C-alpha positions in Angstrom: 0.0 0.0 0.0 1.4 3.4 -1.0 1.3 6.2 1.6 0.9 9.7 0.2 2.4 12.7 1.9 1.5 16.4 1.2 4.5 18.7 1.2 3.5 22.4 1.0 4.9 25.9 1.3 7.8 25.1 -1.0 9.8 28.2 -1.9 9.3 29.9 -5.2 11.7 28.8 -7.9 12.7 25.7 -6.0 14.4 22.9 -7.8 12.4 19.6 -7.6 15.4 17.5 -8.3 17.3 19.1 -5.5 14.3 18.6 -3.2 14.0 15.0 -4.3 17.7 14.3 -3.5 17.1 16.0 -0.1 14.2 13.6 0.6 16.4 10.6 -0.6 19.0 11.6 2.1 16.3 10.9 4.7 15.1 7.7 3.1 15.8 6.0 -0.3 12.2 4.7 -0.7 10.6 8.1 -1.1 9.4 9.4 -4.4 8.5 13.1 -4.8 6.4 14.8 -7.5 5.9 18.6 -7.6 2.6 20.0 -8.9 2.8 22.2 -12.0 0.4 25.0 -13.0 -1.3 23.8 -16.2 -1.1 27.1 -17.9 2.3 28.6 -16.9 4.1 25.3 -16.3 5.6 26.7 -13.2 5.7 24.9 -9.9 2.8 25.7 -7.6 4.6 25.5 -4.3 3.5 22.1 -3.2 3.8 18.4 -4.2 3.4 14.9 -3.0 5.8 12.3 -1.7 4.9 8.6 -1.7 6.4 5.7 0.2 5.4 2.1 0.8 6.6 2.2 4.4 4.5 3.7 7.2 7.6 4.3 9.3 9.3 6.3 6.5 6.1 8.4 6.2 6.0 9.1 9.9 9.8 9.9 9.8 9.3 12.4 6.9 6.4 14.1 8.6 8.2 14.4 12.0 11.5 15.6 10.5 10.2 18.0 7.8 7.0 19.6 9.2 8.1 23.1 10.1 11.6 22.5 8.7 13.1 25.5 6.9 14.0 24.8 3.3 15.5 27.6 1.3 13.8 30.2 3.4 10.4 28.6 3.7 9.0 26.5 6.6 7.6 23.4 5.1 4.1 22.0 5.8 4.2 18.2 5.7 1.3 15.9 6.6 -0.6 12.8 5.4 -2.8 13.3 2.4 -5.7 11.3 1.2 -7.3 11.6 -2.2 -11.0 12.2 -1.9 -12.9 9.3 -3.4 -15.6 6.9 -2.2 -13.3 3.9 -1.6 -11.1 5.8 0.9 -14.3 6.7 2.9 -15.4 3.1 3.0 -11.9 1.9 4.0 -11.6 4.4 6.8 -15.1 3.8 8.2 -14.3 0.0 8.6 -11.5 1.0 11.0 -8.7 -1.0 9.4 -6.2 1.8 10.1 -6.4 1.8 13.9 -2.6 1.3 14.3 -1.9 4.4 12.3 -0.9 7.6 14.2 -3.5 10.4 14.1 -2.0 13.1 11.9 -3.8 16.1 10.6 -4.9 15.0 7.1 -5.7 17.1 4.1 -8.3 15.9 1.6 -7.6 17.0 -1.9 -10.3 17.0 -4.6 -10.1 17.9 -8.3 -13.9 18.6 -8.3 -14.8 22.3 -8.8 -16.0 24.3 -5.8 -19.7 24.8 -6.7 -20.2 27.4 -3.9 -17.9 30.0 -5.4 -18.8 31.9 -8.6 -16.8 31.1 -11.7 -13.7 33.5 -11.6 -14.0 34.0 -15.4 -17.2 36.0 -14.8 -15.8 38.1 -11.9 -15.5 41.3 -14.0 -19.1 40.9 -15.4 -20.5 40.3 -11.9 -18.8 43.4 -10.6 -20.3 45.5 -13.4 -23.8 44.1 -12.7 -23.4 44.9 -9.0 -22.5 48.5 -9.8 -25.4 48.8 -12.2 -27.9 47.5 -9.6 -26.4 49.8 -6.9 -26.8 52.9 -9.2 -30.2 51.9 -10.5 -33.1 53.8 -8.9 -36.5 52.2 -8.8 -39.4 54.1 -10.4 -41.6 55.9 -7.8 
């Protein structure tokens, strides 16, 4: 079973190969992948490390959470991808031996509560029109 670890607050312009070798100095069985912005192809300041060993995952979290890397304090914690199978697995209670770490749930689904940012300018114009509109007496 692969254990996924969220690593955030990476400094701007960091080198993922340098960071990967830094992780390998802690444990050889860790793989790291930085997240890229789809449009600009620049690194977004976070990524995910995976390991097959729970002890290595705990070691990484304990050593790196709050660790300063190139001027930024890292945020490191367990991560679970949001899907229906993980909810079923966790509700059965098969992970009772696992330490309780603060977990972040990541989802690729759009946030339906927030308005579409592409329409922000139009919404602002409409709000101004409504605010300046006087009702007939």
